[in-house]
C-alpha positions as CSV (number, residue, x, y, z in Angstrom):
1,M,51.0,95.2,78.8
2,S,47.8,95.5,80.9
3,A,47.8,98.6,83.0
4,P,44.4,99.3,84.6
5,L,45.9,102.3,86.3
6,L,46.1,104.1,83.0
7,A,42.3,104.1,82.5
8,P,41.5,106.7,85.1
9,A,44.3,108.9,83.8
10,A,42.9,108.6,80.3
11,V,39.4,109.5,81.5
12,L,40.8,112.6,83.3
13,V,42.6,113.6,80.1
14,A,39.3,113.2,78.1
15,W,37.5,115.2,80.8
16,S,40.0,118.0,80.6
17,L,39.3,118.2,76.9
18,I,35.5,118.3,77.5
19,M,36.1,121.2,79.9
20,L,38.2,123.0,77.3
21,F,35.4,122.7,74.7
22,W,32.7,123.6,77.4
23,M,34.8,126.7,78.3
24,A,35.2,127.8,74.7
25,G,31.5,127.1,74.0
26,V,30.4,129.4,76.8
27,R,33.2,131.9,76.7
28,L,33.3,132.8,73.0
29,P,29.6,133.7,72.8
30,A,29.9,135.7,76.1
31,M,32.8,137.6,74.7
32,S,30.8,138.5,71.6
33,R,27.8,139.6,73.8
34,N,30.2,141.7,75.9
35,G,31.9,143.5,72.9
36,V,35.2,141.6,73.0
37,D,36.5,141.1,69.5
38,L,39.4,138.7,69.1
39,G,40.4,140.3,65.9
40,T,41.2,143.6,67.6
41,A,42.4,142.2,70.9
42,Q,45.4,143.7,72.6
43,P,48.6,141.8,71.6
44,G,49.7,139.6,74.5
45,G,46.3,139.6,76.0
46,R,45.5,136.7,78.3
47,G,42.3,134.9,79.4
48,Q,42.6,136.5,82.9
49,D,42.1,139.9,81.3
50,L,38.5,138.9,80.8
51,E,37.8,138.5,84.5
52,N,36.1,141.8,84.8
53,V,34.5,141.7,81.4
54,L,32.6,138.4,81.5
55,P,30.1,137.2,84.0
56,P,31.4,135.0,86.9
57,Q,29.5,132.0,85.8
58,V,31.3,132.1,82.4
59,N,34.7,132.5,84.1
60,W,34.1,129.6,86.4
61,K,34.6,127.1,83.5
62,S,37.9,128.8,82.7
63,H,39.0,128.7,86.3
64,N,38.3,125.0,86.4
65,Y,40.1,124.3,83.2
66,T,43.1,126.0,84.7
67,H,42.8,123.9,87.8
68,L,42.8,120.8,85.6
69,M,46.2,121.9,84.2
70,E,47.7,122.2,87.7
71,Q,47.5,119.4,90.3
72,P,46.4,116.7,87.9
73,T,49.9,117.0,86.3
74,L,51.2,115.4,89.5
75,F,48.5,112.7,89.2
76,Y,49.6,111.8,85.6
77,A,53.3,111.7,86.7
78,T,52.4,109.5,89.7
79,V,50.3,107.1,87.5
80,M,53.3,106.7,85.1
81,I,55.7,106.1,87.9
82,L,53.4,103.4,89.4
83,V,52.8,101.7,86.1
84,L,56.5,101.7,85.2
85,A,57.4,100.4,88.7
86,G,54.9,97.5,88.2
87,A,52.4,98.8,90.8
88,G,49.6,99.7,88.5
89,D,46.9,97.6,90.1
90,G,45.1,97.0,93.3
91,I,44.6,99.9,95.7
92,N,46.4,102.2,93.3
93,V,43.6,101.7,90.7
94,Q,41.0,102.4,93.4
95,L,42.8,105.6,94.5
96,A,43.2,106.7,90.9
97,W,39.5,106.2,90.1
98,G,38.7,108.0,93.3
99,Y,40.9,110.9,92.3
100,T,39.4,111.0,88.8
101,V,35.8,110.9,89.9
102,L,36.4,113.5,92.6
103,R,38.1,115.8,90.1
104,I,35.2,115.5,87.7
105,A,32.8,116.2,90.5
106,H,34.9,119.2,91.4
107,S,34.8,120.4,87.8
108,L,31.0,120.1,87.7
109,W,30.5,121.8,91.0
110,Q,32.9,124.7,90.3
111,S,31.4,125.2,86.8
112,L,27.8,125.1,87.8
113,V,27.4,126.0,91.5
114,N,30.8,127.1,92.7
115,S,30.1,127.1,96.4
116,V,33.6,127.2,97.9
117,P,33.1,124.9,101.0
118,V,31.9,122.0,98.9
119,R,34.5,122.6,96.2
120,F,37.2,122.7,98.8
121,G,35.9,119.4,100.3
122,L,36.1,117.8,96.9
123,F,39.6,119.2,96.4
124,V,40.8,117.9,99.8
125,L,39.3,114.4,99.2
126,S,41.0,114.2,95.7
127,T,44.3,115.4,97.2
128,L,44.1,112.6,99.8
129,C,43.7,110.1,96.9
130,L,46.7,111.6,95.2
131,T,48.7,111.6,98.4
132,G,48.1,107.8,98.8
133,L,49.2,107.3,95.2
134,A,52.4,109.3,95.8
135,I,53.2,107.4,98.9
136,N,52.7,104.1,97.0
137,A,54.9,105.4,94.2
138,L,57.6,106.1,96.8
139,R,57.2,102.6,98.2
140,A,57.3,101.1,94.7
141,T,60.5,102.9,93.7
142,I,62.6,103.5,96.8
143,G,61.1,101.1,99.3
144,F,59.8,103.9,101.6
């Protein structure tokens, strides 16, 4: 089975893992510098508990990793629906690559600059790509 639509989804999965390692690589040293000891951390503690302990630029990577675990889950499901419905080519591949590239750009912007207007614009554009994919998934499955 050749499914070119799976490639952008695989790239976004790999990117999410890169963000995870980047987050850990920045966050763990910052925790040490700020006196946070994982060995004595409060039971049940969560990453969000570090918001007021670590510098904003460190937390930005964590925020973005969280974002990559939110809306992209709809992207992955939509990609699978389209592939299984036999609509994993053409415009859907272009929309999926658009979504993936825009999410990576969003990640880099949020992690390095974090100017909200630009970040929001990237989010809106990626959401438009996802909306097109979702509409095409509806068309492919129920004839909408």
